[in-house]
C-alpha positions in Angstrom: -14.1 47.4 20.9 -13.3 43.5 19.6 -9.6 43.8 18.2 -9.7 41.1 15.2 -6.1 39.2 15.1 -6.6 38.2 11.1 -7.0 42.0 9.7 -5.0 44.7 9.3 -4.8 48.0 7.2 -8.1 46.0 6.3 -6.3 43.6 4.1 -6.5 39.9 5.9 -3.1 38.3 7.6 -1.8 35.3 9.2 -1.2 35.9 12.7 2.9 35.7 13.8 2.8 33.2 16.4 6.8 33.2 15.9 7.2 35.1 19.6 4.8 31.7 21.6 6.4 29.0 22.8 6.2 25.6 21.4 4.0 23.2 23.1 1.7 19.5 22.6 -1.4 20.5 20.8 -4.5 18.4 20.6 -7.7 18.5 19.4 -10.4 16.6 18.2 -13.5 17.6 16.2 -16.7 15.7 15.0 -19.6 15.5 12.9 -22.5 13.6 11.5 -23.6 12.6 8.0 -27.7 11.7 8.3 -28.3 9.0 5.7 -31.3 6.5 4.8 -31.3 2.9 6.8 -30.6 1.3 4.0 -27.7 3.1 3.0 -26.3 2.7 6.6 -26.6 -1.3 6.1 -25.1 -1.2 3.0 -22.0 0.3 4.6 -22.3 -1.7 7.5 -22.1 -5.2 5.3 -19.4 -3.8 2.8 -22.3 -3.4 -0.1 -21.6 0.2 -1.6 -21.1 0.0 -5.3 -18.0 2.6 -4.7 -16.1 0.4 -2.5 -15.4 0.6 1.4 -16.6 4.0 2.3 -15.5 4.2 5.8 -11.9 3.3 4.6 -11.9 5.7 1.8 -13.5 8.4 3.8 -10.4 7.7 6.3 -8.1 8.7 4.0 -9.6 11.8 2.7 -9.9 12.9 6.4 -5.9 12.3 6.8 -5.5 13.9 3.5 -7.7 17.1 4.8 -5.5 17.4 7.7 -2.6 17.6 5.8 -3.7 20.4 3.4 -5.4 22.3 5.8 -3.1 25.3 5.2 -3.6 25.1 1.5 -7.7 25.3 2.0 -8.4 27.8 4.3 -5.7 30.4 3.7 -4.7 32.4 6.9 -4.0 28.8 8.4 -0.5 28.0 9.3 1.5 24.9 7.9 2.1 22.2 11.3 4.8 19.9 11.7 1.7 17.1 12.7 2.3 14.5 15.1 -0.6 12.2 14.3 -4.0 12.0 13.0 -6.6 9.6 13.9 -10.0 9.2 12.2 -12.8 7.2 13.9 -16.3 5.8 13.0 -19.5 4.7 14.4 -22.9 4.6 13.2 -25.3 6.8 15.8 -29.0 7.4 15.6 -29.3 7.3 11.4 -26.1 8.7 10.9 -22.6 8.1 10.9 -20.3 10.2 12.8 -17.0 10.7 12.3 -14.2 11.7 14.8 -10.7 13.6 13.7 -8.1 13.6 16.7 -5.0 16.1 15.4 -2.1 16.4 17.6 1.2 18.3 17.2 3.8 20.2 18.8 3.8 23.8 18.0 3.2 27.2 18.2 -0.8 27.1 17.2 -3.5 24.9 17.7 -5.0 22.2 15.8 -8.7 23.4 15.7 -8.9 23.6 12.1 -7.2 20.4 11.1 -9.0 18.5 13.0 -12.0 20.4 11.4 -11.4 19.8 8.4 -10.5 16.4 8.4 -14.4 15.8 9.8 -15.6 18.3 6.5 -13.7 16.2 4.5 -14.8 12.2 5.9 -18.2 13.6 5.9 -18.0 15.1 2.2 -16.7 11.9 1.0 -18.9 9.4 2.9 -21.4 11.7 0.8 -19.7 11.0 -2.4 -19.3 7.2 -2.1 -22.9 6.7 -1.3 -24.8 9.8 -3.1 -26.6 7.1 -5.9 -28.3 5.4 -2.9 -29.2 8.3 -1.0 -31.5 10.8 -4.3 -34.8 10.0 -4.5 -36.9 9.5 -8.0 -36.2 13.0 -8.4 -32.3 12.9 -8.4 -32.5 14.8 -4.5 -31.4 14.2 -1.5 -34.0 14.4 1.3 -33.1 12.5 3.9 -29.3 12.9 3.5 -27.5 16.3 5.9 -24.0 16.5 7.4 -24.7 18.7 10.5 -23.2 19.4 14.0 -19.2 19.5 13.0 -17.8 21.2 16.0 -14.8 21.1 18.1 -15.3 18.9 21.1 -12.2 19.0 23.0 -8.7 20.8 22.6 -5.8 20.4 24.8 -2.9 22.6 25.1 0.0 20.9 27.1 3.6 21.8 28.7 6.3 22.1 26.0 8.5 19.0 25.1 11.7 17.7 26.5 
């Protein structure tokens, strides 16, 4: 039988990690937003009406990483060591990649995933007027493939 660590007496709960040792933790998550070629060109050329799309998405990702325990109810508040947000244009899409580092008793996968999600949602918000078709729909636009692509847990620090 599978034991769920976040449920006790039919109530959701935050897992107690106080007995775990502090170690360096790192996670990388990535995902993509598919966009029309014209929209990708506008992002590349810096001509999107709302402003610098990727700079805004980078700030949104960083803020989301920091706010993860407020957004995801059972996540522990963490002392973050660093957040890196990168973007690449790949195959008709923008890929967002977020690396999160901390030193503590629990991992940072949810923070990395939340950062990627916020980055991609921000890109969509910044370019949505260019992505709509004549009926106001988004037939080309889509967010996909959000996943943890790397996770590391190292020894305790000095």
